[in-house]
N, C-alpha and C positions, 0 to 999 in steps of 0.2 A: 337044350333048346327043343321048341315046338316045330310043326311045319311052318315054313315061311308065311307070313302074312304079306301081300303086297299094296302098296299105298301110291295113290297119285296126289299131286297138288293143285291147288286153283290159285292161280296169279291176281289176285286182287277182287274186287266188286265191280262186276262190269254186265253188259249186255249178252255175254257168252259165260256168265257163270251159271246159270240154271242149265245151258245146254251141256257144260263140260262135265257137272256133278252128273246129270241123267246119262251121258256117256261113259263115265268113269264106274256107273254102278252096272248098266249093261255089259261093260266089258269085263267085269267079273273082280275088280279093284276091292280090299277089303275095307279101305281108309281113304280119306281125301281131307288134306291139310293144308291149311293156311299159313304161310309166313307172315313175317315183318319185316319188309324189305322197302319197297316205294310204296307201300299200300298197309293199309289196316288190315290185321290177321282175323277182326272179330268179325268185322261187316260182312263178309261174303256167306258167312256160315248159315245164318238163318235161310237163306237163299239155298244152299246146299241141302240144310235138313228138311225144308220144304218140298224139294224137286228130288228127294230118295226116300228109301223105307227101310232100307238095311245097314247100307254103308255107315262106317264109323267116321267121325269128323271131329276136327279139333285144330287147334293153335301149333303150329310147330316151325318157329316158338313165336310167343308175343313176349317184349322185354319185362323184366318183374319189376324193375327200379322205378320206371316212368309213371306208375300207376300205385294207388293203394291198394294193399291186399284185399281189402274190403270192397274197393270196384271189381278186381280181379274174381273174388270170390261170387259177387252178384253175377257179374256175366256169364261165369261158367256155370250158376244156379239156373239161369234165364235159359241157356242153351240147354243143359240137359234136359229140362223141362220141354222144352219146345221139340226137341229131337227124341224124345221118349229114351231116353237114357244112353244114348250113341255117343255123347259129346267127351272129347279127353281135353285137360287144360296143360299145353307145352309152354313154360316159361324158362327164359334164360337170362344171364346178366349183361349181356351184350360187355363189348369191351369200354374201357375207360373213356377214349377218346369221344366215342359217340353217346356216352351217358351226360358227359360234361358238355359236350361243344355243339352235338346236334340235336339232343332232347332236355338240354339245360336242367339237368337232374340238380337238384338242391340238397346234397350232403356232400360230405367231404370224402373223397373215394377212398375207402379202406375196407380191407375184409369184405369182398364180396360174396366168399363162398357163405361166411356165416351169415351173412345178411340174406343171401337165397334160399340157407335153410330156414330162416325164419318166414320168410314169405310162404314155405310150403307147409309149415307149422300151423301159422297164422290162418291161414284159409282154411285146412283140414279143422282148426279148432272153430272158425266161422261155421263152417258145413255141420259141425256135431252139432253146434246151436240151433241150426236151422233145421236140422233133420230130429232133433229132440232128443239127441246123444248128450248132450251137454245142457244142465239148467240155464245158466247163464253166461255171457260173454266175459271172459276173464283171461286173455293172454296178456301174460308182461315180460316181453323179451328185451335185449341189449337195445332193438334198434326198432319194431313195434311194439304199440301197446293198444289193446282192445277193452274196453270196458262199458260202452254203451250200446244197447240195444232194445230201444222201445219195442214194444209188440206190434207197433204199427209199420216198425222198418224189419220185421221178420218175415220172410217169404212163405216158413213153415216147411213140412217134409215134402219129399218128393218119393212116388212110387218105385222109381228106379233105384233111389239111394243117390249119395254124390259121386259125382265124375272121379276118374282118376288123375293125378296129377304127375305130368312127365318133365324132368328138367333135362337143359343143356350141359353139356359137362365134356373139357378135354384135360381138365388137369386133375390132380390127383385127389383134391378136397372134394370137388363136386362130382367126381365119378364115384367116391366113396359115400357121399351122401345122398345120391341118386340111388343106391343100394341099401343106404340103411333108412331113407326117410321118404323117398318118392317112389310113384308106382313104376316108372319108365324111366329110360335115358335116350335123349335125342342126341344122336351122335352127329358130329359137325360134318358138313359135306367135304371137309378138308380133312380127309382120314383116309387110312388105307387097311386094307385086311389085315394086315400083318400089324398094325398097331392096335387095331381092335381086340387081334389076339392076344397078345403079347403084353398089352398096357389094360386096354379097356375091361375087358373080360374078367381077368381076375382082380383087378382093385373094384370093381361094381360088386364082385362076389364076397371080397373083406369086407366091403361096407355093409354087405347084408348080413353076415355073420357076426360082426363086430354088435349088430344091433339086435341079433339072432332071431332073424327073420328067415323064412327060404330065399334063396337065392333066384329060384322059377318064379317067384311073384315079381320078379322086376323084368319088364319088357326092355329088351334093347332094339331099339329101331333105327337102323341104316339109312342113310339117304347119299349114295355115292353117286359122283361123275358117271353117266353113262353113254357111251357112244354106240351107237347103231343106225341104222338107213342102209342105203343102197351107199356105193364107195364115196361118191361125190359128198354125200350127207354126212358120212364119216370123218372125211377130211376136214371138211368145214368144221363138225363138232370137237374134233380133235384140236384146233385152234383155239376154239371157245373154252375149251377146258384148259388148255395153256394158259390163256390168259386169265382166267379164274385161279389157277395154283399161285400163278403171279401175284394177283392182288391178296390172297388170303396169306400166302408164304410171307408177305412183306410185313404180316402183322407178329410181333414177337411174342404175343400170347400161346398162337398154335406153333411156335418152332418145335415144341415136345415131338411134334408128328417128324418135323423133318429131321430131328438130331436121330430119332431110331434107325432112320435111314441113311446116315453118314451126311445129310444135306444142310447141317446148320450152319453153313460157311455162306451156303446159298441164300438163306434166309437173311442172314445178317446184310448181305447184298442187296439183298431185294427191299429190306428196311431202308435201307441207304437213299437207294435210287428213288425210293416212293416219296421220300421227302423233297425232292427235286423233281417231282411229276416226269420221270424218266420212264415212262411206261414201255416205249418200245424197248430200251435197253432190257426191261426186266422180262418181258415176254423171252428173250434171248436165250436168257439164263435158264430158263425151264425145258430141258432135256425130253429127247423121245422118251427116255427109261421111265422119266417123272411124271410123264401122262400115262404111259402104261402102268405105271404103279396105283396112281389115284383112281384109274378110270378102270370101268367094267367095260369091254368093249368086244364086240362079237355082231356077226348079220343078224337080223330079226330072227332066222330061223333057229339060230346057235345061241340067241340071247338068254333064254329061260335056263339053259344048261349051264351055261356060264356065270349066271347071277346065283346059282344053286350052287355050284363048287365053288366060290368065291365067299358069299357068304352064308350059306346054309347050316354051317356048323357053329357061326360067331353073333348071329343075328335073329330075334324072332320075325324081325319085320324091315322089309328094305322097301323106300318110298323113290319112285320112278317117275322121270319128267314126263308125265304124259301129255303127248298131243293128240287130240282125237280127230285131226287131219290124217294120221298116219294110220293106214286100217292094219297093220299088223300086230298092234297092242292087246287084241283080244284074243291071238293066238299064243301071245307071249304070257299072258296072264293065265289064261287056262292051262297052259302046258306046266305054270309053276304052281 
């Protein structure tokens, strides 16, 4: 692992986006990422690029199956050009229910891991064509086929070259695929240092070795729950983290993390209660021990040391929930 890089996130496009981007760069953050939650992950990034000079920026993550890989490839190419080579395309599958019922993705949900692999492969091939490294567009996969790119629709090469592609992964297939095919892994926030060390790192490493590439070429990006601030803020934040553990823990896709710690029964209880919208009862199932295991907690003066101790040996980057109104972040990032 290299020295830790420290990243922030931008919560969508609004009147504060430019100020947040400038504040993150001034505080010393290495990257700033936009997730796909209740806002679009791409729209804030031109503003971030325009109001910064050195900080990296990207999607962490954009949903992979809600757009054609060609659309993702064009968006990534435009943002790489506009940011002078600072863009990273982070993509992930999202879970079945959201694809089918929130996004109305029009395909039968099967083998999402191999489908995600083809998204990565096809985007890289499209970028090779844009960059002049491939003569013609000819990707013929099981899920995606691309064979038509008239010259008028080819944006041409970039001085910076193509962006990197990171993928989100929790299960074995996607972790191995990150190691073998992608440039980085976006670890889920529903994660623990133990799961990172015992499952994620060796599985990504195995995927890299399988494809005969150096493991060091794969960036491991963590995004842990962080509890900091004064005591009253930390107490409020603990309850926020408790509710998010209950929310994510109710999704069976993420139960591998709970199983490692012996909490798989809690996960099944959370899943059953979520179907009844019994959120109050769900929060009560999340113990203080679970909050301590999932979150990095320390007062601001000790936070840098705690982050380094917890993730310094198992991640290349750590994303923190940056709030420019809190004055301690420049000291924390400086210490890291």
